[in-house]
N, C-alpha and C positions, 0 to 999 in steps of 0.2 A: 202186789209188791209190798214188802214190809221193810221196816228198819232202814238201813243205809240206802238200799235201792230206791225206796220212796223218797228219802231225803235228797238223794242225788237228782231224781227226776224233778222234784220241787225246785231245787236250785237251778237246774238247767232251764226250766220254763221261766223262772224269774229273770235269769240272765238274758234269755232270748227276748223276753218282753221289753226289758230295758233297752237292749240293742235296737229292736225294731222301733221303739218309740223315738229314739234319736234319729234313726234313718227316716222315719216318717216326716219329721220336721225338715231334715236336710233335703229330701226329695221335693217337698212342697216349696222350700226356699229356692230350689233349682228350677222350679216351674213345672214339675212333673206331678200333676194332681192324681193321676192314676196310680203311680207307684206310691205316692204319699198315702193314698187311701188304703192300699193293700197292706202297707207296712203298719199303719195304725190298727187295722183289723188284726194283723198278726200279733201286735203288742197286746191287744185286748184278749185275744184267744189264748195266748200263752200265759197271761196273768191269771185268767180263769182256770186254765189247766193246772197251774201251780197250786191254787187253793183247793181245787177239786181233788187233785191227787193227794194233798195233805189230809183231806177229810174223807177220803175213800169213795168219792163220787165218780161216776163214769163221765168221760169227757172226750170220747173219740170221734164224735160226729157233731155237726152243727146243732142238731136237735138236742143232743146231750149237753152241749155247752149252755144252751138256754135253760135247760132243766137245772144244771149245776148253778147257774147264776141265780135262779129262783130260790134254790135251797140256801145258798150262801146269803142272799138278801134276807131271807127269813131268819136264819141262824144268827146273823149279825145285827138284826133289826136295822138294816140299811136298805130300804126299798129303792133308794136312788140308784143302786147298782143296776137295776133292771133298765132304767131310762138311759143310763150311761152306756150300757151294753148295746142297747138298741141303736145308739149313734154309731157304735163300732160296726154293727151289722149293716147299717146304711152305707158306711164307707166301703165295706166289702162289695156290696152291690154296685157302688159307683165305679169300682175297678172294672167291672164288665160293661156298665152302661154309660159312663162318662157324662152324667147329666147334672152333677153338682157343680155349682159355681165355686170360685176360689174362696169366697167367704164361707160357704157351707163346708168346704173341705177343711179350712183352717179351724172353724168352730168345732167340727167333728174331731179333729186332732186334739183340740183342747179338752173336749169332753172325754176322749179316750185317755188322755193324760191323767185326768181326775180319777177315772176308773182304775187305771193301773196303780196309781198312788194309794187309793183306798184298799185295793186288793193286796198290794204288797204289805200294807200295815197289818193285815190279818195273818201273814206268813210267820 
């Protein structure tokens, strides 16, 4: 995808990321840790997809998202992106396993918020 199509995809992923980030906190505040976990994961995944799309990196699978984060972390000299993305992945797993406490989920949401903000700054 080139030109306007790529720009539109980047904007769509950024918009979706922001929306999911808001929903993650809303779900958490309403007491739904599972949905909060999955919305935070979605926010992270879409933020990564936006920057990956912008840079021409593949991003269609979980494995490719991790590879994209690795490349973005190297390119931006921001290794913290890897750690922040790991928190997001942990929340995705929590959606299926429901083993994280409220404090872990809220901390994870906060970490994802940092990740999203950092990635959006690169857009």
